[in-house]
C-alpha positions, 0 to 999 in steps of 0.5 A: 663120629662115623662120618668124620673119622675113619680107621683105614688099617695098614696101608702099603703106601700111607703117603697119599693119605697123609698128603691129603689130610689137613692135620697129622696126629701122633697121640701116644704115651711113649715115642722114640724118634718117630720118622713119621713126624719128619715125613709129615713135616716134609708134606707140610702138615700141621702136626698134633702130638702128645707130650712125649720124647717125640717133641724134639722132632717138632721143636722148631716146626711152627706148624705144630702143637704139643698137648698134654697126654690126658683125655681132657687136654687132648679133647680140648686141644683137638676141639680148638684146632678143629674150630680154628681149622681154616686159620691153622691151614692158612698159616702153614710155613714151608718146611725143609729137612736140610738141617736134619740131613746135615746132622745125619751126614755128620754122623755117617 
């Protein structure tokens, strides 16, 4: 794992790292509305999350998968994603955040 997985620690500007990543994973037990998923969508990343409240953020985002929040499902899901990496990267659909911006405007 040392050759494929790196923990970088806190970064002042994480966007270059996200932009250069093949996938974006948010694997947690609980999430509210994580803005980082909107940012990953804007950067057109394939998103992997666990089945938490944050699933509403990727409801209509085709470049994503929701895994059950247990070790076996996360392992099997990540294994399939890595095995099909080239296919997954090729099917990316461009995301626009227009509808989210309009929702925010209507609230304001």
